[in-house]
N, C-alpha and C positions, 0 to 999 in steps of 0.2 A: 455333488449330486451326479447320479449316473445319467448319462445321455446315450441314446442309441440311434443309429441310422441304418436302415435296411436298404438293400439294393439287389439287383440281379434278376428281377422279374422280366418277363417278356412274353413273346409269342413263340410257341413251339408246336410242332406236329405231335400227335399221339405217338408214344413210344420214345420220344426224345427226352432230353435231360436239360435241367437248369440247375445252377448253383446259386442259392440266395446267400448273401453275406450281410452280417450285422456287425457294424463297428460299435463296440461297447467302450465308453470312455474310461471305464474303470473295471478291469478284470482281475485286479490283484487282491481283491477281497479274499479272505480265506474261505468265505462261504457266500456264494451267490448262485442263484438259479437263473437260467436263461431259458426262454421258451419261444417257439415259433407257433403262431396262431393263424387261423384262417377265419374269415367271416364272409359268408355269402349274404347277399341282400335279404333282409328280413329274418335272418337267423342270428343266433347268439355266437359270440366269438368262441372258437373251439381250439383246444390245444392240438397241434399236429405232432410236435416233437419237443421234448424238454430235456434239459441237461442240468445236473447238479455239479457245479465246479468243485464242491466240497469233497464228494466221494466218487464222482464220475458216473453216477447212475443216470440212466436215460429212460425216456418214455416215448412211445410212438402210438398214435391212434391206430386202431386195427387196420383200417383200409390203406395205410401207407407202409405197413410193416413189410420188410423185404425190398422196398423200393426207395425209401428215403433214409438217409443217414445224417446224423448231427455230429459236428466236430468243432474243435476250437484251435485257434492259433494264438497262444498267449503273447507271443512276441509282437503280434500286430493287433492285439486286442480285438480279434475277429472270432465270430461264431458263424459257422456255415450250416446250411441245410442243403445237402446234395439230394436232388430230386431226379430219380431215374424212372424209366418206363412210365412216363407221365400219361395220364388219361384225361379225357375231356372233363370228367367230373372233378379233376383237381383245379379247374379254373375258378379262381377267386382272388381276393386280396389277402396277402400274407403279411403278418406283423411280427416283429421280434419284441421281446419284453424281458425285463430283468427284475429280480427282487433280491437286494443285497442282504447280507447277514442271515442267510438261509442255509441250514445244514441238511435239510431234507428236500427231496424233489417236489417241485410245485407244478401241478398239472391243471390248475383251474385259473381262468383269467382273473378272477377276483383276488387271487393271491399275489398278483404282480402289480407293482406300483410305478414302474417306469416303462414307457412304451416308445417305440420308434414309429415313424410314419409307415404306412403300408406300401407294399410293392405288388403290382398286378401280375398275376400269372395267368396266361391264357393258353389253353391247349386245344388245338384244332383237331377235328377227327379226319 
């Protein structure tokens, strides 16, 4: 079974950077999709950035394009979300998720069946 553990959140000033890390217990599947999601209080969980290990395709929600990047380190079974030029509106809890045996990009929370615990990101103005 795939297990995930997210880390790297914290408090940063506007304009600063954070790198979230997600340890994925099994990245050697030929096809697996990894996603970073955010969920503000009272709102639905939303995809921030997703990665298809199968073909390398990526997705970014509009308001993080040009500021966030997603990458992986297969040797360490890690998926990163590099968050630059952070804004106060980026403040929320971020989650990593995975869906194995997936050959196409998954960008909706309901498509994912394995979730890590959340990590809080707080951006001060």
